[in-house]
C-alpha positions as CSV (number, residue, x, y, z in Angstrom):
1,M,-2.7,27.0,-8.2
2,A,-6.2,28.3,-7.4
3,N,-7.5,28.1,-3.8
4,V,-10.9,26.7,-3.0
5,L,-12.2,27.3,0.6
6,V,-13.7,24.0,1.8
7,T,-15.8,24.3,5.0
8,G,-16.1,21.1,6.8
9,G,-13.0,19.8,4.9
10,A,-11.9,17.7,7.9
11,G,-15.2,15.8,7.9
12,Y,-16.2,12.7,6.0
13,I,-17.4,14.1,2.7
14,G,-15.3,17.2,2.8
15,S,-12.0,15.3,3.2
16,H,-12.8,13.2,0.1
17,A,-13.7,16.4,-1.8
18,C,-10.3,17.9,-0.8
19,K,-8.5,14.9,-2.3
20,V,-10.4,15.1,-5.5
21,L,-9.9,18.9,-5.7
22,A,-6.1,18.5,-5.3
23,A,-6.1,15.8,-8.0
24,A,-7.9,18.3,-10.3
25,G,-5.2,20.9,-9.8
26,F,-6.9,23.1,-7.1
27,R,-5.5,23.9,-3.6
28,P,-8.2,23.0,-1.0
29,V,-8.1,25.3,2.1
30,T,-9.9,23.5,4.9
31,F,-11.9,25.5,7.4
32,D,-13.3,23.4,10.2
33,N,-14.0,23.7,13.9
34,L,-13.2,19.9,14.4
35,S,-16.5,19.4,16.3
36,T,-17.1,16.4,14.1
37,G,-14.1,16.4,11.8
38,W,-10.6,15.2,12.2
39,Q,-7.4,17.1,11.7
40,D,-5.7,13.9,10.6
41,A,-8.1,13.9,7.6
42,V,-6.6,17.2,6.3
43,K,-3.9,16.0,4.0
44,F,-4.3,17.9,0.7
45,G,-3.9,21.6,1.6
46,P,-3.8,24.2,4.4
47,F,-5.9,23.9,7.5
48,V,-7.6,26.7,9.4
49,Q,-9.4,25.8,12.6
50,G,-12.3,28.1,13.0
51,D,-16.1,28.4,13.3
52,L,-18.6,29.7,10.8
53,L,-20.2,31.7,13.5
54,D,-17.1,33.9,13.8
55,R,-17.5,36.4,10.9
56,N,-14.2,38.2,11.7
57,Q,-12.3,34.9,11.3
58,L,-14.0,34.2,8.0
59,D,-13.1,37.7,6.7
60,E,-9.4,36.9,7.6
61,V,-9.5,33.6,5.7
62,F,-10.9,35.2,2.6
63,A,-8.3,38.0,2.8
64,E,-5.4,35.6,3.3
65,Y,-6.3,32.9,0.7
66,A,-8.4,34.8,-1.9
67,P,-10.3,31.6,-2.9
68,V,-11.8,31.4,-6.4
69,A,-14.7,29.4,-5.0
70,V,-16.3,28.1,-1.8
71,M,-17.3,24.5,-1.3
72,H,-19.6,24.4,1.7
73,F,-20.0,21.1,3.6
74,A,-19.9,22.2,7.3
75,A,-23.3,21.5,9.0
76,L,-24.9,19.5,11.7
77,S,-26.7,16.6,10.0
78,Q,-28.4,14.2,12.5
79,V,-32.0,14.0,11.6
80,G,-33.1,12.7,15.0
81,E,-31.2,15.4,16.9
82,S,-32.7,18.1,14.6
83,T,-36.2,17.0,15.7
84,T,-35.4,17.3,19.4
85,D,-33.2,20.4,19.2
86,P,-34.3,22.4,16.1
87,G,-32.8,25.6,17.4
88,L,-29.3,24.1,17.3
89,Y,-29.8,23.4,13.6
90,W,-31.2,26.8,12.7
91,R,-28.5,28.6,14.7
92,N,-25.5,26.5,13.3
93,N,-26.6,25.5,9.8
94,V,-28.4,28.7,8.8
95,G,-26.6,31.3,10.9
96,G,-23.2,29.9,10.1
97,S,-24.0,29.6,6.4
98,L,-25.3,33.2,6.3
99,N,-22.0,34.4,7.9
100,L,-20.1,32.5,5.2
101,I,-22.1,33.7,2.3
102,E,-21.9,37.3,3.5
103,A,-18.1,37.0,3.9
104,A,-17.8,35.5,0.5
105,A,-19.8,38.2,-1.1
106,A,-17.8,40.9,0.7
107,A,-14.6,39.4,-0.6
108,G,-15.9,39.2,-4.1
109,C,-15.9,35.4,-4.1
110,V,-19.1,34.7,-5.9
111,N,-18.6,31.0,-6.9
112,F,-20.3,28.8,-4.3
113,V,-20.9,25.0,-4.3
114,F,-23.4,24.0,-1.6
115,S,-23.9,20.6,-0.1
116,S,-27.6,20.3,0.4
117,T,-29.8,17.2,0.8
118,C,-32.7,15.3,-0.5
119,A,-34.2,15.7,2.9
120,T,-35.4,19.1,1.7
121,Y,-38.1,17.1,-0.3
122,G,-39.6,15.5,2.8
123,D,-41.5,12.2,2.7
124,Q,-42.7,11.7,-0.9
125,D,-43.1,8.0,-1.2
126,G,-43.2,6.3,-4.6
127,V,-41.6,9.3,-6.3
128,T,-38.2,9.5,-7.9
129,L,-37.2,12.9,-6.8
130,T,-36.1,15.4,-9.4
131,E,-34.8,19.0,-9.0
132,D,-38.3,20.3,-9.7
133,T,-40.0,18.2,-7.0
134,E,-41.6,20.4,-4.4
135,Q,-39.7,20.8,-1.2
136,H,-41.5,19.9,2.0
137,P,-38.9,19.0,4.7
138,I,-40.2,17.3,7.7
139,N,-37.4,18.0,10.1
140,A,-35.1,20.9,11.0
141,Y,-32.2,19.4,9.2
142,G,-33.9,19.5,5.9
143,A,-35.5,22.8,6.6
144,S,-32.2,24.4,7.5
145,K,-30.7,23.2,4.2
146,R,-33.6,24.5,2.2
147,A,-33.2,27.9,4.0
148,V,-29.6,28.1,2.9
149,E,-30.6,27.4,-0.7
150,D,-33.0,30.3,-0.4
151,I,-30.3,32.6,1.0
152,L,-28.0,31.8,-1.9
153,R,-30.8,32.7,-4.4
154,N,-31.3,36.0,-2.6
155,F,-27.5,36.8,-2.8
156,Q,-27.6,35.9,-6.5
157,D,-30.0,38.7,-7.0
158,S,-28.3,41.2,-4.7
159,H,-24.5,40.3,-5.1
160,G,-24.2,38.2,-8.2
161,M,-23.6,35.1,-6.2
162,K,-23.5,32.0,-8.4
163,A,-24.3,28.7,-6.7
164,V,-24.3,25.1,-7.7
165,I,-26.5,23.3,-5.2
166,F,-26.2,19.5,-4.8
167,R,-29.0,17.5,-3.2
168,Y,-28.3,14.0,-2.1
169,F,-29.1,11.6,0.7
170,N,-27.1,8.6,1.9
171,V,-23.3,8.8,1.3
172,A,-21.3,5.7,1.7
173,G,-18.0,4.1,1.0
174,A,-14.4,5.4,1.5
175,D,-11.4,6.5,-0.5
176,P,-10.3,3.2,-2.3
177,E,-6.6,4.2,-1.7
178,G,-7.3,4.5,2.1
179,E,-6.0,8.0,2.7
180,V,-9.3,9.2,4.1
181,G,-12.5,7.5,5.2
182,E,-15.6,7.6,7.4
183,F,-15.2,7.9,11.1
184,H,-17.8,9.7,13.3
185,Q,-18.1,9.9,17.1
186,P,-20.8,9.0,17.8
187,E,-21.4,7.0,14.6
188,T,-24.9,7.4,13.1
189,H,-24.5,6.1,9.5
190,L,-25.9,2.7,8.6
191,I,-22.9,1.1,6.9
192,P,-20.2,1.9,9.5
193,L,-22.6,0.9,12.3
194,M,-23.2,-2.4,10.5
195,L,-19.4,-2.9,10.2
196,D,-18.9,-2.1,13.9
197,A,-21.5,-4.8,14.7
198,I,-19.8,-7.3,12.3
199,D,-16.4,-7.0,14.0
200,G,-17.7,-6.8,17.5
201,K,-17.1,-3.1,18.2
202,R,-20.8,-2.9,19.2
203,D,-23.2,-5.6,20.3
204,A,-25.6,-5.4,17.4
205,L,-27.0,-3.1,14.7
206,T,-30.3,-1.6,15.5
207,V,-32.8,-1.6,12.6
208,Y,-35.1,1.4,13.3
209,G,-38.5,0.5,12.0
210,T,-39.6,-2.7,10.3
211,D,-43.2,-1.7,9.6
212,Y,-42.7,0.8,6.8
213,D,-44.7,0.5,3.6
214,T,-41.8,-1.1,1.7
215,P,-41.3,-4.7,0.4
216,D,-39.3,-5.8,3.5
217,G,-40.6,-3.2,6.0
218,T,-37.4,-1.2,6.3
219,C,-36.6,2.3,5.0
220,I,-35.3,2.7,1.5
221,R,-32.5,5.2,0.6
222,D,-30.5,6.0,-2.5
223,Y,-26.8,5.5,-1.7
224,V,-24.0,7.3,-3.5
225,H,-20.3,6.5,-3.1
226,V,-18.4,9.3,-1.4
227,M,-15.8,9.5,-4.2
228,D,-18.5,9.9,-6.9
229,L,-20.1,12.6,-4.7
230,A,-16.7,14.4,-4.4
231,A,-16.2,14.2,-8.1
232,A,-19.5,15.9,-8.7
233,H,-18.6,18.8,-6.4
234,V,-15.4,19.4,-8.3
235,K,-17.4,19.4,-11.5
236,G,-19.6,22.0,-9.9
237,I,-16.6,24.2,-9.2
238,E,-15.5,23.8,-12.8
239,W,-19.0,24.6,-14.0
240,L,-19.0,27.9,-12.2
241,L,-15.4,28.9,-13.2
242,E,-16.5,28.3,-16.8
243,G,-19.0,31.1,-16.3
244,R,-22.1,29.0,-16.4
245,E,-25.4,29.9,-14.6
246,P,-26.5,28.8,-11.1
247,R,-27.9,25.3,-11.1
248,V,-29.4,22.7,-8.8
249,F,-28.4,19.1,-9.3
250,N,-29.7,15.9,-7.6
251,L,-27.0,13.3,-7.0
252,G,-28.2,9.7,-6.8
253,T,-28.4,6.5,-8.8
254,G,-32.2,6.3,-9.0
255,S,-32.1,2.9,-7.3
256,G,-32.9,2.8,-3.7
257,F,-31.9,0.0,-1.3
258,S,-33.6,-1.0,1.9
259,V,-31.8,-1.4,5.2
260,R,-32.2,-5.2,5.0
261,E,-30.8,-5.1,1.4
262,V,-27.7,-3.3,2.7
263,I,-27.3,-5.9,5.5
264,D,-27.7,-8.7,3.0
265,H,-25.0,-7.3,0.7
266,S,-22.6,-6.9,3.7
267,R,-22.7,-10.6,4.3
268,A,-21.6,-11.2,0.7
269,V,-18.7,-8.7,1.0
270,T,-17.5,-9.6,4.5
271,N,-18.5,-13.2,4.7
272,K,-19.8,-12.4,8.2
273,E,-23.2,-12.3,9.9
274,V,-24.6,-9.0,11.2
275,P,-26.1,-9.2,14.7
276,I,-29.4,-7.3,14.6
277,I,-31.9,-5.7,17.0
278,E,-35.2,-4.5,15.7
279,G,-36.2,-1.2,17.2
280,P,-39.0,1.4,16.7
281,R,-39.1,4.0,14.0
282,R,-37.1,7.2,14.6
283,A,-38.8,10.6,14.6
284,G,-38.2,12.4,11.3
285,D,-37.3,9.4,9.2
286,C,-38.9,9.1,5.8
287,T,-40.1,5.9,4.3
288,K,-38.4,6.2,0.9
289,L,-36.1,8.7,-0.7
290,V,-34.7,8.0,-4.2
291,S,-33.0,10.8,-6.1
292,G,-32.9,10.9,-9.8
293,S,-29.7,12.5,-11.3
294,D,-30.4,12.7,-15.0
295,R,-29.6,16.4,-15.0
296,A,-26.2,15.9,-13.4
297,M,-25.4,13.2,-15.8
298,S,-26.5,15.1,-18.9
299,E,-25.3,18.6,-18.0
300,L,-22.3,18.0,-15.7
301,G,-21.2,14.8,-17.4
302,W,-21.2,13.2,-14.0
303,S,-21.4,9.4,-13.6
304,P,-21.8,7.5,-10.3
305,E,-19.2,4.9,-11.3
306,R,-18.6,3.4,-7.8
307,S,-22.1,3.7,-6.5
308,T,-22.9,0.0,-6.2
309,L,-23.6,-1.5,-2.8
310,E,-20.7,-4.0,-3.4
311,A,-18.2,-1.2,-4.1
312,M,-19.4,1.0,-1.3
313,I,-19.4,-1.7,1.3
314,T,-16.0,-3.1,0.1
315,D,-14.3,0.3,0.3
316,A,-15.9,1.0,3.7
317,W,-14.9,-2.4,5.0
318,R,-11.3,-1.9,3.9
319,W,-11.1,1.5,5.6
320,H,-12.9,0.2,8.7
321,Q,-10.3,-2.4,9.2
322,T,-7.3,-0.2,8.7
323,G,-8.2,3.5,9.0
324,H,-8.8,5.8,11.9
325,Y,-8.2,9.4,13.0
326,E,-7.1,10.9,16.3
327,K,-8.2,14.2,17.7
């Protein structure tokens, strides 16, 4: 059974990717410092607690497990925080990724799947983002992810590194079987915050900005179900192991939903009202990000089968009511 090193495998997206990797016949080796992840989410392969800033530890992991590929999720990802403390994002997201890429290259592990973001495109309203859209990130989070993309291209030239880069934005939902799910402390994602407000775990959901140039005044995002996203990453591993060339893929549905639309769908799924507080815009938030994914569908054979608001909220609500992790 081939090992795949999954950084951030104890986190939300990484844990779902580990489940899908295991189902596809791989052995996911989770490497995570548990700063935002949960050890209880590591259920599908070995766990190594460590930090990407520790190069010696990375070298030891590559020597022990000899992975055939790396799947790199570990990163700080709060847009607001990245605007107030950009150094933290450059140090962790870029510095840690550089350590990882250098360690992989030194170990001869040249297959690399990178979790990037549509935030690298910046605020380009009225445009369906394609892989060829110019990248103009407006915050340190997006800029740090773009920088790692550039590093991977440099290592392609110098060390033969082959990377599949996935750019996506809002990930939602949970494992329909309930083995893993979404749980952050503090929580920053719209759907779990909304579900917290519905069942009284917080007083209300704050809607940040109601004066955007959108039909209802709230931000629009392209939402992808976490299991669809995980499936794409496994296809990315298989793409590289088949000897194909480095590639960038957007992952989205091409249909954006506003914050108010997400709230409206939650009422239909939960049959409960969402208490709302209207707040000001957050620094660094874009008006609209919609990611086209024609390339992923045609070349990878990927299909966002569960990426409807109804399925994402239904799966998230099920997990929200029954699932939790403990540090």
